[in-house]
Structures are given as C-alpha cells and as structure tokens.
N, C-alpha and C positions, 0 to 999 in steps of 0.2 A: 520341470524346465520345459521351455519351448523347443519343439522340434524344428530341424532345418529343412525338412521335407515339407512338400506342398501336398495337401490332401485333395480328395476329389471335390468337386463343386458341391455346395449344398442343394438339396432337393427343392425344386420348384413346386410348391404345394400350397393349399390354403392353410396358413399358419394356425396352429392350434393355440390361439391366444386365451389367457385367463383374466379374470377380473383383477385389476391391479389398483383401482381407486373407486371409491364411492363418492357420489355427490350427495351430501347431507343437507336437507332443508328442515329445520325444526326437530331434529332428532330422527328424522325418517329418511331412508335411502331413496332418493327421488330419481337417481340415474346411476348407471354403472359404466366406467370406462374399463375396456379390455385392452390387454397389451401383453408384452413380454418383458422380462428383466433378467439380466446375468450380472453376477458379481464374480470377478475373478480374485484369486489370492495372489500373493507375490511370485508365486511359481508358475502362474498362468492356468492353474486348475480351477474350475468351477466351484466356488465357495457356496454360491447360491443361485437358484435359477427359479423362474416362474413364467409359465406360458411356454412358448415355443422359441427356443434360441438357436437352433439349427436349420430353420427353414430359410430358403433364399428370400431376401427382402432388399429394398433399396435404401441405403443409408443417407441419401441426399447429401445435403451440405456437411454432414458430420464426417463425410469422408474427406474433406479438404485438407486436413493435416497430412493425410496420406499422399494426396496429390502434390502438396507442397513438398514433402520429403523427395518424391520423385523427380521433381524439377531441380531441387538442389544437388541430388545425386547427378543429374544431367548437366550440371555446372552452373546453375543459376546462383549468382554471387550475393544476393540480398540477405541482409540480416536486420535485426532490430524491427523498427516500425514498419518497414517496408515488406520483410518477410512475414510479419504477422498479418499484414494486408493480403497477401499473397494467398493465405489460408483462410481469408474471411468471408463471412456473410455480413457485410458492412451495413451499417444504418443510412449511409448516403450524407453523413456530416461533411462539411468542407474539407476537414482534415483527410477524410477517406477519398474524396475526388481529387484532392491535391496530391495524395500518395500514389493513386493510380496513374495520374498524369506523369509523376516523377518516374515511375517504372517505365512507362511508355518513352520518356525522353532519354532513359538511359540506354533503350534499345534502339534509339533513332526513329521512333515511331510516333503516331498521334492516335487520337481517339478514332478516327476514321478506320483504323486497322482493326479495332475491335469487332467481333462477331456475336458478342452475347446480345440478348434481347434488350432493346430499349425500354426503361422503366422509370417510374417515379421512385424517390427514395423510399426506404424501407420503413424508417421511423416515422411515425404518424405526425410528430410535431414537425420534423423536417419537412415531410411531405407537405403538409398544410402550407408552411412557409414558401416552399417551392411553387406550388399551385398559385398561392396569392401573388407571387411575384410574376406570374404569367409564364413560367418556365415549362417547356415540354418535356415528356420522357426522354432519357438519354441512355446510351449505353454506359457512359461513366457513372451515372447515378444509380444503375442497377447493381443490387448488392454483390453480385460476382465479379465486378469490373477489375478488382485487384488480382484474382485469380487468373482472369483472362489476360490481363496486361502482362502478367508473370508468364504465362504460357508463350505469349509472343516473344518475350524476351529470351526465354529458353530456346525457342525456334531460332532466332537470330544468332544466338551463340553457338549453335550446333549446325548452323547453315541448313536447316531444315526449311522447307517452303512454308511461307506464312499462309498461302492460299491453302484452305481446306484443313487448317490446323485442328478443327473440331471433329474431322472425320475419324471414326474408331480406327480406320487403317493408316492413319498418319503416323509418322515416326514418333511424334510426341505423345500421342495416345497409346501407342503401343508400349512405350517406355513406362508410362504411367500405370498401364495395366499389368505390366511385369512386377512393379513394385506393390501394387495392391495385393497381388497374390503372394509375394514374398512376405509382406507384413502381417496379412491376415492368416497364412499358412493354409490357403485354400485356393482352389481353382475358382475363376469367376463363373457364376452360373448364367448369367444373361448380361447383355449390354442393351441399353436404351438411351434415350436422350433426356437429360435433365432440363428442368425449366429454363435454364440460362442458354441451352443449346449445346452444352459440353456432353460427352459421353459420360453415361452413369452406369456404374458397375454393380451388380447384385451379388451380395456376399451374405453370411449369416450374421446374426446379432452377436453371436460368440466371436466370429472372426473380426467384427469390427472392435470389440472390446480387447482382443488380442493385439491387434495392430496399434491401437494407442497406447496400450502398455509397453509395447516394444519401442515405441517412439520416446516415451518419457524416461525409459530405463537404459537408453543407449548411451554409450561412452561419450564424455565431453568432446566438442568439436566435430562429431559426426552430423551428417545432414539431419538425422532424426533429432539429435540434442539441439542443434540449431533451431529447427522449427519449434520445438517445444519451449526453448528459452524465449523466442522471440514473442510467442502467443502468450506465454505467462507473464512476461515483462511489459507487454503492451496489449494487455487483454482489450482495451477499448478499440484498438485497431482491428482486432479479430472479430469485432461484433459492433459495439456502439456504447455510447455513454450510459444509456439507461437500460441495457440488456441485462438479462438474468444470467447469461453465461460468464459475461464479465465480472458481474457481482460475486458470483460464486468463486471465481479465480482469485478474486481479492479476498474473499472471506476464509477460504481453506488454504493454508500455506503449501505452496508447491503443487497445486492443482492444476491440470490442464483439462479444459472442457470445451466441447464444440457441440452446438445444437444443428439440427436439420429440419427442413419442412416435413410435414406428416408426423409429427410427434416424435422425432429421433433425438436422442441425447446420448453423448458418450463422455466419460471423464476417467482421469487416471491420476493416481497419486504418485509421488517421486519413487516410491518403492515397488512400483508395478502393480499394485492393487487397482483394479479397473471396474467400471460398471458401464452398462449400455443399455438403454430403454427404448422401446418402441410402442407408442401408444396408437392401438388399432385405428381409431378414428381420427387420428392426427391432432388431438387437441392439445395446445400449450398449457391449457389449464390443469390438465392432469400430468403433463410432462415435468413440469417444474417440481411439484411435490414428491412425485414418484422417483425422479432422479435423486433428489435429496434423501428421501427414504433408502434408496439403494445405497447412497454414500454412507449412510448410517449403519447400514448391514455390513459395509466394507470396513467400519471401524473408525469413521471420522466423527469426532465429538459433536453431539447433537446440538449442543450450544453454538456451534458455528454454522449450523444449518438452518436456524430458527426463522430467519428471514425468508426461506424458500418453502415455507409451510403451504403456500398456496393463497390465491386470492379468496376473500370471503364471498359467500353467497348472500346477496341483499334482499331483504323484504321491507318494503316501505322505506327504503333508504338506509336501513339498519341491517347489520350482520345477523343472520339467522342460520348460519351453516357455513360449509366449505367443502372442498374437495380434499378427501381424506385417503391417503394409501391404505390399502387392505391390511388386515392384522399380520399377514404373513411377511410383510415387509418391515414390520417393527422390529428393530434390532434385539429386543430382548424376547421375542417370540419364537419359540422353537417350532419349526414347521417340516412337514414332510418333504417339502420342496428343497430344503436345505442341503 
C-alpha cells in the first residue's frame, strides 16, 4: 500500500538508462533507444523495472494531471472538457482555443493575462492551416494555454496575485509543489522552468507512476477522481484528435494516459496498475511502442495495444522494419529486471 509519508528527494545523477527499444532495418539492429521503464502493481509496488527508475528527472507535461489536481484542491471548479483542457498538452484545434478562452472568461480575464510562451499550434496539420491563413504565434495556440488559463482562474478564486503566477515562490506554485510531493510520495529534487514558462519539478520515474496511480484510484468526487474522469471522458481535449495518448485512452477501457516532451509517458489503469516511461533521447518513435509494451507487462490485453506497435521503418517507400521494444518488455518474457 502507499505510504502517507514523504520520502527524500531522488538523487540528481546521470540516469543509468538501459536499452528499451531497437530500431530494426532489414532484420539488423540499426539503432538503439535507451531509457527507463517502471510498472507498478495495484498496491504501488514495483512489478517490473528496466533502467533507472529512481534518479531525478523532469516529467515535463506528464505532470499536468498532478498540477490539475492541485488546482482543483485549491478550489478550481472546472469539470468535464474544461478540466481535461486544464491538464492538457493540446494540439491547438479550435475547440482547444475556445476552451481556453472560456476558462479565462470564467475568471474575468483575457488572453493578455496569459504568460506562457507564444507559439504555433502543436498539431502539424492545424499548424500548416494556421500559417497558411497568415496567423502569428499566440499564447492561446501554445499547447499549455489550458493549464495557464486554469492557473490564472485558480489565482482569482484565491485572491492570489496574477502578477508573477509563474514564479516558484508564488502561492499557486507553492500549492502545486505541495501536491506534487504528496502524490509522488517524495520531495522535489530540483525546480527549473518548463518550455511554457511554468515551474517544472524534478521527481523520479517511480514517483510519477505513483502519482498517476493515486489519481486514478482516488475516491469518487475527490479532486483526483474529477481530473481522472475528465481526462478519460474527454481524451481529445487533453491532447488532440490525432494524438496517440487519446487513442490509447479510447483503446484501453478505464486507462488514464499523459505524454510529455523528451520521451515521457505515464499511464494508469482503474485498479491502480501504472506504467511510466522515459526515453533517453526524447524520441516519440520509441515512446509509443515502449509505453504499449509496458502496459502489456502490466497485464493489458495485447490485442488492445496492436495499433501502438510503432511506425514502420521505410526503405524505398516500403516497410523494411520498425522500432521494437527489447525482449525484456515482452509480457511473456521472464527477466531478471522483473
């Protein structure tokens, strides 16, 4: 069972990553992706591990469900699509922009109050249309605008200053840091700045898996359950129409999943089984099949994961290989790492 105490911060060190996927071309290993994988059982114990699951690392946007829980605990009244968007790395579709505007309207604010970095939409098709229409980068289009709008709304509700809401010493960020430590069960090792400008908290891969497992197994009606329900019921608002995490949540009943830049992926099943993945080189081409393999290790029916086997490697326009998880991640392979 999970402990109510908070352990020491993970060590800041060079992670001892291991091979997690092979790039196969014509039957030959052409490249190797290194990384780390953890699979937790329903009691939060490590069922399987590969690589380094205890070194400090940055979970990037995979931490957004935890940040959303912190805001709901602080009084954020959102549910459904808008709460899912508050935990999102969205694709910049019109519904995402409309949702972020709605959160700002509820707070009595406008896009001008946002302090995330202006950007083009994340989705390549949406981005191309955006550029073709002559539209410039904007804070609303940036993939974290839902989170930032929710942060501002949380500040308004608590009479916290809007100015400096991204400062790690701001009451909002202090409240978020407290919940990060509560749900991961460990002290934060380091604080830096994420790509969007918000504070980014360094934890361990094991801690990230624990946090999402705690979110999905929380009692109905709690802030954790509200976030989990919103993201699962409105998966496309937490990501985008063509995103792999949305497809994964649709494919696996009850699954909560979130990705993050630099090859991070976390997912948990309704009974608390959870997986977390970090690809050392940040490659999504390895993240998707490795995360699917980890879910297989957690007991998910492989037939539900077939579409996440990874994109093929092409030669002359024809498939000649692909990115394949290492044998240790095969659900039927017994490994010393298990």
